[in-house]
C-alpha positions as a Markdown table, in Angstrom:
| # | Residue | x | y | z |
|---|---|---|---|---|
| 1 | Unk | 4.7 | -19.8 | 32.9 |
| 2 | Unk | 7.0 | -16.7 | 32.8 |
| 3 | Unk | 5.7 | -13.3 | 31.3 |
| 4 | Unk | 7.8 | -13.6 | 28.2 |
| 5 | Unk | 6.5 | -17.3 | 27.3 |
| 6 | Unk | 3.0 | -16.0 | 28.3 |
| 7 | Unk | 3.2 | -13.2 | 25.4 |
| 8 | Unk | 4.5 | -15.6 | 22.8 |
| 9 | Unk | 1.3 | -17.6 | 23.6 |
| 10 | Unk | -0.4 | -14.7 | 23.4 |
| 11 | Unk | 0.7 | -13.9 | 19.9 |
| 12 | Unk | 0.0 | -17.6 | 18.9 |
| 13 | Unk | -3.5 | -17.4 | 20.1 |
| 14 | Unk | -4.3 | -14.1 | 18.3 |
| 15 | Unk | -3.0 | -15.5 | 14.7 |
| 16 | Unk | -5.2 | -18.6 | 15.4 |
| 17 | Unk | -8.1 | -16.3 | 16.3 |
| 18 | Unk | -7.7 | -14.2 | 13.1 |
| 19 | Unk | -7.3 | -17.4 | 10.9 |
| 20 | Unk | -10.5 | -18.6 | 12.1 |
| 21 | Unk | -12.3 | -15.4 | 10.8 |
| 22 | Unk | -12.9 | -13.1 | 13.9 |
| 23 | Unk | -12.6 | -9.6 | 13.1 |
| 24 | Unk | -9.2 | -8.9 | 13.6 |
| 25 | Unk | -9.4 | -5.8 | 16.1 |
| 26 | Unk | -11.8 | -7.5 | 18.5 |
| 27 | Unk | -9.2 | -10.5 | 18.8 |
| 28 | Unk | -6.4 | -8.4 | 19.4 |
| 29 | Unk | -8.3 | -6.6 | 22.0 |
| 30 | Unk | -9.6 | -9.5 | 23.7 |
| 31 | Unk | -6.2 | -11.3 | 23.6 |
| 32 | Unk | -4.4 | -8.7 | 25.2 |
| 33 | Unk | -7.0 | -7.8 | 28.0 |
| 34 | Unk | -6.9 | -11.6 | 28.7 |
| 35 | Unk | -3.3 | -12.3 | 28.9 |
| 36 | Unk | -2.6 | -8.7 | 30.0 |
| 37 | Unk | -4.8 | -9.4 | 33.1 |
| 38 | Unk | -3.1 | -12.5 | 34.0 |
| 39 | Unk | 0.2 | -11.0 | 33.8 |
| 40 | Unk | 0.0 | -7.3 | 35.2 |
| 41 | Unk | -3.7 | -7.3 | 36.6 |
| 42 | Unk | -5.6 | -4.1 | 36.3 |
| 43 | Unk | -2.8 | -2.2 | 35.1 |
| 44 | Unk | -3.9 | -3.7 | 31.6 |
| 45 | Unk | -7.0 | -1.2 | 31.7 |
| 46 | Unk | -5.0 | 1.6 | 32.1 |
| 47 | Unk | -2.8 | 0.7 | 29.2 |
| 48 | Unk | -5.8 | 0.0 | 27.0 |
| 49 | Unk | -6.9 | 3.9 | 27.8 |
| 50 | Unk | -3.4 | 5.0 | 27.6 |
| 51 | Unk | -2.8 | 3.5 | 24.1 |
| 52 | Unk | -6.0 | 4.4 | 22.4 |
| 53 | Unk | -5.8 | 8.0 | 23.6 |
| 54 | Unk | -2.3 | 8.5 | 22.5 |
| 55 | Unk | -3.3 | 7.4 | 19.1 |
| 56 | Unk | -6.3 | 10.0 | 19.1 |
| 57 | Unk | -3.9 | 12.5 | 19.6 |
| 58 | Unk | -1.0 | 11.7 | 16.9 |
| 59 | Unk | -0.7 | 14.6 | 14.5 |
| 60 | Unk | 0.8 | 12.1 | 11.7 |
| 61 | Unk | -2.4 | 10.0 | 11.8 |
| 62 | Unk | -4.7 | 13.0 | 11.3 |
| 63 | Unk | -3.3 | 12.6 | 7.5 |
| 64 | Unk | -5.1 | 9.4 | 6.8 |
| 65 | Unk | -8.7 | 10.6 | 6.5 |
| 66 | Unk | -7.5 | 13.6 | 4.3 |
| 67 | Unk | -5.4 | 11.3 | 2.0 |
| 68 | Unk | -8.3 | 8.9 | 2.0 |
| 69 | Unk | -10.9 | 11.9 | 1.2 |
| 70 | Unk | -8.5 | 13.0 | -1.7 |
| 71 | Unk | -8.5 | 9.5 | -3.2 |
| 72 | Unk | -12.4 | 9.2 | -2.9 |
| 73 | Unk | -13.2 | 12.4 | -4.3 |
| 74 | Unk | -10.9 | 11.6 | -7.4 |
| 75 | Unk | -12.8 | 8.0 | -7.7 |
| 76 | Unk | -16.1 | 9.9 | -7.6 |
| 77 | Unk | -15.1 | 12.4 | -10.1 |
| 78 | Unk | -14.7 | 10.5 | -13.0 |
| 79 | Unk | -11.3 | 12.2 | -13.9 |
| 80 | Unk | -9.6 | 8.6 | -14.0 |
| 81 | Unk | -11.8 | 8.0 | -16.8 |
| 82 | Unk | -10.4 | 10.9 | -18.7 |
| 83 | Unk | -6.8 | 10.0 | -18.1 |
| 84 | Unk | -7.4 | 6.5 | -19.0 |
| 85 | Unk | -9.2 | 7.5 | -22.3 |
| 86 | Unk | -5.9 | 9.9 | -23.3 |
| 87 | Unk | -3.4 | 7.1 | -22.7 |
| 88 | Unk | -5.5 | 4.8 | -24.7 |
| 89 | Unk | -5.3 | 7.2 | -27.6 |
| 90 | Unk | -1.8 | 7.9 | -27.5 |
| 91 | Unk | -0.6 | 3.9 | -26.7 |
| 92 | Unk | -3.2 | 1.8 | -28.0 |
| 93 | Unk | -2.1 | 0.7 | -31.3 |
| 94 | Unk | 1.0 | -0.9 | -29.7 |
| 95 | Unk | 1.2 | -4.7 | -28.5 |
| 96 | Unk | 0.5 | -5.2 | -24.7 |
| 97 | Unk | -1.1 | -1.4 | -24.8 |
| 98 | Unk | -3.8 | -1.9 | -22.4 |
| 99 | Unk | -1.4 | -3.4 | -19.8 |
| 100 | Unk | 0.8 | -0.4 | -20.1 |
| 101 | Unk | -2.3 | 1.8 | -19.7 |
| 102 | Unk | -3.3 | 0.2 | -17.0 |
| 103 | Unk | -0.1 | 0.1 | -14.9 |
| 104 | Unk | 0.4 | 4.2 | -15.8 |
| 105 | Unk | -2.6 | 5.2 | -14.6 |
| 106 | Unk | -2.4 | 2.9 | -11.3 |
| 107 | Unk | 0.9 | 4.6 | -10.7 |
| 108 | Unk | -0.5 | 8.2 | -11.3 |
| 109 | Unk | -3.5 | 7.3 | -8.9 |
| 110 | Unk | -1.1 | 5.7 | -6.5 |
| 111 | Unk | 0.8 | 8.7 | -6.1 |
| 112 | Unk | -2.2 | 11.1 | -6.1 |
| 113 | Unk | -4.2 | 8.8 | -3.4 |
| 114 | Unk | -1.9 | 6.4 | -1.3 |
| 115 | Unk | -4.8 | 3.9 | -0.8 |
| 116 | Unk | -5.1 | 0.6 | -2.4 |
| 117 | Unk | -8.8 | -0.7 | -2.5 |
| 118 | Unk | -10.1 | 2.3 | -4.4 |
| 119 | Unk | -7.4 | 1.9 | -7.0 |
| 120 | Unk | -8.1 | -2.0 | -7.7 |
| 121 | Unk | -12.0 | -1.3 | -7.7 |
| 122 | Unk | -11.3 | 1.7 | -10.3 |
| 123 | Unk | -9.1 | 0.1 | -12.4 |
| 124 | Unk | -11.3 | -3.0 | -12.6 |
| 125 | Unk | -14.4 | -0.9 | -13.5 |
| 126 | Unk | -12.6 | 1.0 | -16.2 |
| 127 | Unk | -10.0 | -1.6 | -17.8 |
| 128 | Unk | -11.8 | -5.1 | -17.1 |
| 129 | Unk | -14.4 | -4.7 | -19.8 |
| 130 | Unk | -12.2 | -3.2 | -22.5 |
| 131 | Unk | -9.4 | -5.8 | -21.6 |
| 132 | Unk | -12.1 | -8.6 | -22.1 |
| 133 | Unk | -13.6 | -7.0 | -25.2 |
| 134 | Unk | -10.3 | -7.1 | -26.6 |
| 135 | Unk | -9.3 | -10.7 | -26.0 |
| 136 | Unk | -6.6 | -9.9 | -23.4 |
| 137 | Unk | -5.4 | -13.1 | -21.2 |
| 138 | Unk | -7.6 | -13.1 | -18.1 |
| 139 | Unk | -4.6 | -14.2 | -15.8 |
| 140 | Unk | -2.3 | -11.4 | -17.0 |
| 141 | Unk | -5.0 | -8.8 | -16.9 |
| 142 | Unk | -6.1 | -9.8 | -13.4 |
| 143 | Unk | -2.5 | -9.7 | -12.3 |
| 144 | Unk | -1.9 | -6.2 | -14.1 |
| 145 | Unk | -5.0 | -4.8 | -12.5 |
| 146 | Unk | -4.5 | -6.3 | -8.9 |
| 147 | Unk | -0.5 | -5.4 | -8.8 |
| 148 | Unk | -0.9 | -2.1 | -10.1 |
| 149 | Unk | -3.8 | -1.3 | -7.8 |
| 150 | Unk | -1.3 | -2.1 | -4.8 |
| 151 | Unk | 1.3 | 0.3 | -5.8 |
| 152 | Unk | -0.8 | 2.8 | -3.6 |
| 153 | Unk | 0.4 | 0.9 | -0.4 |
| 154 | Unk | 4.2 | 2.0 | -1.2 |
| 155 | Unk | 4.0 | 4.9 | -3.4 |
| 156 | Unk | 3.8 | 8.1 | -1.5 |
| 157 | Unk | 1.3 | 9.4 | -0.1 |
| 158 | Unk | 1.0 | 5.7 | 1.4 |
| 159 | Unk | -1.2 | 5.2 | 4.5 |
| 160 | Unk | 1.1 | 2.7 | 5.4 |
| 161 | Unk | 4.2 | 4.7 | 5.7 |
| 162 | Unk | 2.5 | 7.4 | 7.5 |
| 163 | Unk | 1.7 | 4.6 | 10.2 |
| 164 | Unk | 5.3 | 3.1 | 9.7 |
| 165 | Unk | 7.1 | 6.5 | 10.2 |
| 166 | Unk | 6.3 | 7.1 | 14.1 |
| 167 | Unk | 7.1 | 3.3 | 15.1 |
| 168 | Unk | 10.6 | 3.3 | 13.6 |
| 169 | Unk | 11.4 | 6.8 | 14.8 |
| 170 | Unk | 12.0 | 8.3 | 11.3 |
| 171 | Unk | 9.8 | 11.4 | 9.5 |
| 172 | Unk | 6.9 | 10.4 | 7.4 |
| 173 | Unk | 8.2 | 13.0 | 4.9 |
| 174 | Unk | 11.8 | 10.9 | 4.9 |
| 175 | Unk | 9.8 | 7.7 | 4.3 |
| 176 | Unk | 8.0 | 9.2 | 1.6 |
| 177 | Unk | 10.8 | 10.4 | -0.2 |
| 178 | Unk | 12.6 | 7.0 | 0.4 |
| 179 | Unk | 9.9 | 5.0 | -1.1 |
| 180 | Unk | 9.5 | 6.8 | -4.3 |
| 181 | Unk | 12.3 | 5.1 | -6.1 |
| 182 | Unk | 11.3 | 1.6 | -5.2 |
| 183 | Unk | 7.9 | 2.4 | -5.8 |
| 184 | Unk | 8.4 | 3.3 | -9.4 |
| 185 | Unk | 10.8 | 0.5 | -9.7 |
| 186 | Unk | 8.0 | -1.7 | -9.0 |
| 187 | Unk | 5.9 | 0.0 | -11.4 |
| 188 | Unk | 8.6 | -0.3 | -14.1 |
| 189 | Unk | 9.3 | -4.1 | -13.2 |
| 190 | Unk | 5.3 | -5.0 | -13.7 |
| 191 | Unk | 5.3 | -2.6 | -17.3 |
| 192 | Unk | 8.6 | -4.4 | -18.5 |
| 193 | Unk | 7.4 | -7.8 | -17.6 |
| 194 | Unk | 4.2 | -7.8 | -19.3 |
| 195 | Unk | 5.6 | -6.0 | -22.4 |
| 196 | Unk | 8.2 | -8.6 | -22.8 |
| 197 | Unk | 5.3 | -11.5 | -22.7 |
| 198 | Unk | 3.4 | -9.7 | -25.4 |
| 199 | Unk | 6.1 | -9.3 | -27.4 |
| 200 | Unk | 6.9 | -12.9 | -26.9 |
| 201 | Unk | 3.2 | -13.7 | -27.3 |
| 202 | Unk | 1.0 | -11.0 | -28.9 |
| 203 | Unk | -2.2 | -13.1 | -28.0 |
| 204 | Unk | -1.9 | -12.4 | -24.6 |
| 205 | Unk | -2.1 | -8.5 | -25.4 |
| 206 | Unk | -3.1 | -7.5 | -29.1 |
| 207 | Unk | -2.8 | -3.9 | -30.1 |
| 208 | Unk | -6.2 | -1.8 | -29.7 |
| 209 | Unk | -6.0 | 1.0 | -32.2 |
| 210 | Unk | -7.9 | 4.3 | -31.1 |
| 211 | Unk | -11.8 | 3.6 | -33.1 |
| 212 | Unk | -12.8 | 7.2 | -32.6 |
| 213 | Unk | -12.9 | 10.1 | -35.2 |
| 214 | Unk | -9.4 | 10.7 | -36.7 |
| 215 | Unk | -7.0 | 12.9 | -34.4 |
| 216 | Unk | -4.3 | 14.8 | -35.5 |
| 217 | Unk | -1.0 | 14.6 | -33.3 |
| 218 | Unk | -1.6 | 17.9 | -32.0 |
| 219 | Unk | -5.1 | 16.8 | -30.6 |
| 220 | Unk | -3.5 | 13.6 | -29.1 |
| 221 | Unk | -1.3 | 15.7 | -27.1 |
| 222 | Unk | -4.1 | 18.1 | -25.9 |
| 223 | Unk | -6.1 | 15.1 | -25.1 |
| 224 | Unk | -3.2 | 13.8 | -23.0 |
| 225 | Unk | -2.7 | 16.9 | -21.4 |
| 226 | Unk | -6.1 | 17.6 | -20.2 |
| 227 | Unk | -6.3 | 13.8 | -19.0 |
| 228 | Unk | -3.1 | 13.9 | -17.3 |
| 229 | Unk | -3.2 | 17.3 | -15.5 |
| 230 | Unk | -5.6 | 16.9 | -12.9 |
| 231 | Unk | -3.8 | 14.0 | -11.6 |
| 232 | Unk | -0.5 | 15.7 | -11.9 |
| 233 | Unk | -2.0 | 18.8 | -10.0 |
| 234 | Unk | -2.7 | 16.5 | -7.0 |
| 235 | Unk | 0.6 | 14.6 | -6.9 |
| 236 | Unk | 2.4 | 18.1 | -7.1 |
| 237 | Unk | 0.0 | 19.6 | -4.4 |
| 238 | Unk | 0.9 | 16.5 | -1.9 |
| 239 | Unk | 4.0 | 14.5 | -2.9 |
| 240 | Unk | 5.7 | 17.6 | -4.5 |
| 241 | Unk | 5.1 | 19.9 | -1.1 |
| 242 | Unk | 6.2 | 16.8 | 1.0 |
| 243 | Unk | 9.3 | 15.8 | -0.6 |
| 244 | Unk | 10.2 | 19.7 | -1.4 |
| 245 | Unk | 10.3 | 20.1 | 2.1 |
| 246 | Unk | 7.5 | 23.0 | 2.2 |
| 247 | Unk | 4.9 | 21.3 | 4.1 |
| 248 | Unk | 4.4 | 18.2 | 6.6 |
| 249 | Unk | 2.4 | 15.3 | 5.3 |
| 250 | Unk | -0.8 | 16.4 | 7.2 |
| 251 | Unk | -0.5 | 19.7 | 5.7 |
| 252 | Unk | 0.0 | 18.2 | 2.5 |
| 253 | Unk | -2.9 | 16.1 | 2.8 |
| 254 | Unk | -5.2 | 18.9 | 3.3 |
| 255 | Unk | -4.0 | 20.4 | 0.4 |
| 256 | Unk | -4.4 | 17.6 | -1.7 |
| 257 | Unk | -8.1 | 17.3 | -0.5 |
| 258 | Unk | -8.6 | 20.8 | -1.1 |
| 259 | Unk | -6.9 | 20.4 | -4.8 |
| 260 | Unk | -9.1 | 17.3 | -5.7 |
| 261 | Unk | -12.2 | 19.3 | -4.8 |
| 262 | Unk | -11.5 | 22.0 | -6.7 |
| 263 | Unk | -10.4 | 20.2 | -9.6 |
| 264 | Unk | -13.3 | 18.0 | -9.9 |
| 265 | Unk | -15.6 | 21.3 | -9.3 |
| 266 | Unk | -13.5 | 22.8 | -12.3 |
| 267 | Unk | -14.0 | 19.9 | -14.6 |
| 268 | Unk | -17.7 | 19.7 | -13.6 |
| 269 | Unk | -17.7 | 16.7 | -12.1 |
| 270 | Unk | -18.7 | 17.6 | -8.5 |
| 271 | Unk | -22.0 | 16.8 | -7.1 |
| 272 | Unk | -23.8 | 16.4 | -3.8 |
| 273 | Unk | -24.0 | 12.5 | -4.5 |
| 274 | Unk | -20.5 | 11.9 | -5.2 |
| 275 | Unk | -19.3 | 14.2 | -2.3 |
| 276 | Unk | -21.5 | 12.3 | -0.2 |
| 277 | Unk | -20.1 | 8.9 | -1.1 |
| 278 | Unk | -16.9 | 10.4 | -0.5 |
| 279 | Unk | -17.4 | 11.7 | 2.9 |
| 280 | Unk | -19.2 | 8.3 | 3.8 |
| 281 | Unk | -16.7 | 6.0 | 2.6 |
| 282 | Unk | -13.8 | 8.3 | 4.3 |
| 283 | Unk | -15.4 | 7.9 | 7.5 |
| 284 | Unk | -16.4 | 4.2 | 7.3 |
| 285 | Unk | -12.6 | 3.4 | 6.2 |
| 286 | Unk | -10.9 | 5.8 | 8.6 |
| 287 | Unk | -13.0 | 4.6 | 11.5 |
| 288 | Unk | -12.0 | 0.9 | 10.6 |
| 289 | Unk | -8.2 | 1.9 | 10.2 |
| 290 | Unk | -8.0 | 3.7 | 13.4 |
| 291 | Unk | -9.8 | 1.1 | 15.6 |
| 292 | Unk | -7.4 | -1.6 | 13.9 |
| 293 | Unk | -4.5 | 0.4 | 14.5 |
| 294 | Unk | -5.6 | 1.1 | 18.3 |
| 295 | Unk | -6.1 | -2.5 | 18.7 |
| 296 | Unk | -3.1 | -3.9 | 17.0 |
| 297 | Unk | -1.0 | -1.0 | 19.0 |
| 298 | Unk | -2.6 | -1.9 | 22.4 |
| 299 | Unk | -1.8 | -5.8 | 22.0 |
| 300 | Unk | 1.9 | -4.9 | 20.8 |
| 301 | Unk | 2.0 | -2.3 | 24.1 |
| 302 | Unk | 1.1 | -5.7 | 26.1 |
| 303 | Unk | 3.5 | -7.9 | 24.3 |
| 304 | Unk | 6.4 | -5.6 | 25.1 |
| 305 | Unk | 5.3 | -5.3 | 28.6 |
| 306 | Unk | 5.6 | -9.1 | 29.0 |
| 307 | Unk | 9.1 | -9.0 | 28.0 |
| 308 | Unk | 8.3 | -11.2 | 24.9 |
| 309 | Unk | 9.7 | -9.0 | 22.1 |
| 310 | Unk | 13.0 | -8.5 | 24.3 |
| 311 | Unk | 13.0 | -12.8 | 24.4 |
| 312 | Unk | 12.7 | -13.0 | 20.6 |
| 313 | Unk | 15.3 | -10.4 | 20.1 |
| 314 | Unk | 17.7 | -12.3 | 22.3 |
| 315 | Unk | 16.8 | -15.8 | 20.4 |
| 316 | Unk | 17.2 | -14.1 | 17.0 |
| 317 | Unk | 20.8 | -12.7 | 17.6 |
| 318 | Unk | 22.1 | -15.6 | 19.0 |
| 319 | Unk | 21.4 | -17.4 | 15.9 |
| 320 | Unk | 24.9 | -18.1 | 14.2 |
| 321 | Unk | 24.0 | -16.7 | 10.9 |
| 322 | Unk | 25.4 | -13.7 | 8.9 |
| 323 | Unk | 23.7 | -10.3 | 9.1 |
| 324 | Unk | 22.3 | -11.0 | 5.3 |
| 325 | Unk | 20.9 | -14.3 | 6.2 |
| 326 | Unk | 19.4 | -12.9 | 9.3 |
| 327 | Unk | 17.7 | -10.0 | 7.1 |
| 328 | Unk | 16.3 | -12.6 | 4.5 |
| 329 | Unk | 14.6 | -14.6 | 7.4 |
| 330 | Unk | 13.1 | -11.3 | 8.9 |
| 331 | Unk | 11.7 | -10.1 | 5.4 |
| 332 | Unk | 10.5 | -13.9 | 4.7 |
| 333 | Unk | 8.7 | -14.1 | 8.1 |
| 334 | Unk | 6.8 | -10.9 | 6.9 |
| 335 | Unk | 6.3 | -12.4 | 3.6 |
| 336 | Unk | 4.4 | -15.4 | 5.1 |
| 337 | Unk | 2.5 | -13.4 | 7.6 |
| 338 | Unk | 1.3 | -11.3 | 4.8 |
| 339 | Unk | -0.9 | -14.1 | 3.6 |
| 340 | Unk | -3.2 | -14.3 | 6.4 |
| 341 | Unk | -2.7 | -11.1 | 7.9 |
| 342 | Unk | -3.4 | -7.2 | 6.9 |
| 343 | Unk | -0.2 | -4.9 | 6.9 |
| 344 | Unk | -1.7 | -2.9 | 10.1 |
| 345 | Unk | -1.1 | -5.6 | 12.6 |
| 346 | Unk | 2.3 | -6.8 | 11.1 |
| 347 | Unk | 3.3 | -3.1 | 11.0 |
| 348 | Unk | 2.2 | -2.7 | 14.7 |
| 349 | Unk | 3.1 | -6.1 | 16.3 |
| 350 | Unk | 5.7 | -7.8 | 14.2 |
| 351 | Unk | 7.8 | -4.7 | 13.1 |
| 352 | Unk | 8.7 | -3.9 | 16.9 |
| 353 | Unk | 9.8 | -7.2 | 17.5 |
| 354 | Unk | 12.3 | -7.2 | 14.4 |
| 355 | Unk | 13.2 | -3.6 | 15.1 |
| 356 | Unk | 15.6 | -4.2 | 17.8 |
| 357 | Unk | 17.3 | -7.2 | 16.1 |
| 358 | Unk | 17.7 | -4.9 | 13.1 |
| 359 | Unk | 19.4 | -2.1 | 15.4 |
| 360 | Unk | 21.5 | -5.2 | 17.2 |
| 361 | Unk | 22.8 | -5.9 | 13.5 |
| 362 | Unk | 23.7 | -2.1 | 12.7 |
| 363 | Unk | 21.0 | -2.1 | 9.8 |
| 364 | Unk | 20.3 | 1.2 | 8.4 |
| 365 | Unk | 16.6 | 1.8 | 9.8 |
| 366 | Unk | 15.2 | 3.9 | 6.7 |
| 367 | Unk | 16.6 | 1.0 | 4.4 |
| 368 | Unk | 15.0 | -1.7 | 6.7 |
| 369 | Unk | 11.8 | 0.2 | 6.8 |
| 370 | Unk | 11.5 | 0.4 | 3.0 |
| 371 | Unk | 12.5 | -3.2 | 2.5 |
| 372 | Unk | 9.7 | -4.3 | 5.1 |
| 373 | Unk | 7.3 | -1.6 | 3.2 |
| 374 | Unk | 8.0 | -3.3 | -0.1 |
| 375 | Unk | 7.7 | -6.5 | 1.5 |
| 376 | Unk | 4.6 | -6.1 | 2.9 |
| 377 | Unk | 3.1 | -5.0 | -0.4 |
| 378 | Unk | 2.7 | -8.7 | -1.5 |
| 379 | Unk | 0.3 | -9.4 | 1.5 |
| 380 | Unk | -2.3 | -7.4 | -1.2 |
| 381 | Unk | -1.4 | -10.5 | -3.7 |
| 382 | Unk | -0.7 | -13.5 | -1.6 |
| 383 | Unk | -3.4 | -15.8 | -0.8 |
| 384 | Unk | -5.1 | -16.7 | 1.6 |
| 385 | Unk | -6.2 | -13.2 | 2.4 |
| 386 | Unk | -5.2 | -11.2 | -1.1 |
| 387 | Unk | -7.5 | -8.5 | -0.4 |
| 388 | Unk | -6.9 | -7.3 | -3.9 |
| 389 | Unk | -8.5 | -10.3 | -5.7 |
| 390 | Unk | -11.8 | -9.7 | -3.3 |
| 391 | Unk | -11.9 | -6.2 | -4.7 |
| 392 | Unk | -11.2 | -7.5 | -8.0 |
| 393 | Unk | -13.6 | -10.1 | -8.2 |
| 394 | Unk | -16.3 | -7.8 | -6.8 |
| 395 | Unk | -16.4 | -5.7 | -9.9 |
| 396 | Unk | -15.4 | -8.3 | -12.5 |
| 397 | Unk | -17.3 | -11.4 | -11.0 |
| 398 | Unk | -17.2 | -13.4 | -14.4 |
| 399 | Unk | -13.4 | -13.9 | -13.8 |
| 400 | Unk | -12.7 | -17.2 | -11.7 |
| 401 | Unk | -10.7 | -16.7 | -8.1 |
| 402 | Unk | -8.4 | -19.2 | -9.6 |
| 403 | Unk | -7.4 | -17.3 | -12.7 |
| 404 | Unk | -7.1 | -14.0 | -10.6 |
| 405 | Unk | -4.8 | -15.7 | -8.0 |
| 406 | Unk | -2.5 | -17.2 | -10.9 |
| 407 | Unk | -2.4 | -13.9 | -12.1 |
| 408 | Unk | -1.4 | -12.1 | -9.2 |
| 409 | Unk | 1.3 | -15.0 | -8.1 |
| 410 | Unk | 3.3 | -14.1 | -10.9 |
| 411 | Unk | 3.8 | -10.4 | -9.8 |
| 412 | Unk | 4.5 | -11.6 | -6.3 |
| 413 | Unk | 7.8 | -12.7 | -7.8 |
| 414 | Unk | 8.8 | -9.4 | -9.7 |
| 415 | Unk | 8.0 | -7.9 | -6.2 |
| 416 | Unk | 10.7 | -10.2 | -4.6 |
| 417 | Unk | 13.4 | -9.4 | -7.1 |
| 418 | Unk | 13.1 | -5.9 | -6.5 |
| 419 | Unk | 13.3 | -6.5 | -2.8 |
| 420 | Unk | 16.6 | -8.3 | -3.9 |
| 421 | Unk | 17.9 | -5.2 | -5.8 |
| 422 | Unk | 17.4 | -3.0 | -3.0 |
| 423 | Unk | 19.3 | -5.2 | -0.6 |
| 424 | Unk | 21.9 | -5.1 | -3.1 |
| 425 | Unk | 21.8 | -1.7 | -3.6 |
| 426 | Unk | 20.7 | 0.7 | -0.9 |
| 427 | Unk | 21.5 | 4.0 | -2.5 |
| 428 | Unk | 18.3 | 3.3 | -4.2 |
| 429 | Unk | 16.6 | 4.1 | -1.1 |
| 430 | Unk | 18.7 | 6.8 | 0.0 |
| 431 | Unk | 19.3 | 8.8 | -3.0 |
| 432 | Unk | 16.3 | 11.0 | -3.2 |
| 433 | Unk | 16.0 | 11.7 | 0.7 |
| 434 | Unk | 19.8 | 12.8 | 0.1 |
| 435 | Unk | 19.3 | 15.2 | -2.8 |
| 436 | Unk | 16.2 | 16.6 | -1.3 |
| 437 | Unk | 17.7 | 17.2 | 2.2 |
| 438 | Unk | 15.3 | 15.0 | 4.0 |
| 439 | Unk | 17.8 | 12.3 | 5.1 |
| 440 | Unk | 18.5 | 11.9 | 8.9 |
């Protein structure tokens, strides 16, 4: 058996291993060691050492624990609760208002943190009890929370884009700028969809007037300002600095972490218990992400050394189809893999296989990377893995998994629609990088 074919077999074995429930990182390491040793002998151990040490010295990836810490501090601070209440005061009297509030909160939280698990959990804790008490539709409520919570994987500062940048050879700051408009398009599509459905059928989301003491318009605006300003400061201290070209993503992550700590202290929400929880969660998730990145990176290196990627590229480029059909096929493959796999192995194993095909077809790599990122967001909403469903089920156990799944699937269709729009109008990806001077 030739080395390229051996590499394809290793990929199949790795996918089967993941589907059987074994820890993903250990599957990739074991399979890469086994098939790598069969093909290149003891050199595979040197390759393992090199891949993990090169990961540990990556400056770009240093931003991951800082952004995670920033997100978990905000999660523990209770500032999200205050912002949610301020939005409720302003919008509660309209049909579907709670959906709009959840999506607005999710978008702001995504732009302030770049993580997904915390967003779905926080939104579930804050919004689900109120949605249930107010008689909102269970499936649409679950879909709004799960879909809104996944915006953090795309809207900067996205951890996924930090990992993707060095792989595709594009500065992370450029990817951040390119992802802003698609991320807001997704948020807007979710919002428009829920508002239209509530206008057609008000029983899905009846108005929820504010039941507190009477407030004047000035009082409402003051509440909105006080509730939104902390998150706005964090966004400006991270995304604003990156898109403005003032700092690198790693420096901005440190600035954002400091800003979240300072604001939490100013609002008198900082405690040793909250800080301890934020630090421990940051360490746990950072270790998990880094180890999985290292394992997937090692597997990808072995796969490339065997020449399997080159074989796949030759096969795909020889197919008698147009570039557009090839693009749709590649995105559909990523969509299918997003069901059983997390985004990390897809980014580090599958994208390097498809990247030479995209280059051979003269696709703009920045545009292609954002299409991949938007498509990968579906992995959080697509069964059987659908991690958002497990986060949501954990904080809202009374909702059935069937209803959560059916609620999420309708938003996958909106994600597909946004992908098609971005394919038709690439300027939506390039506009912000061009006006900020971050375009290559």
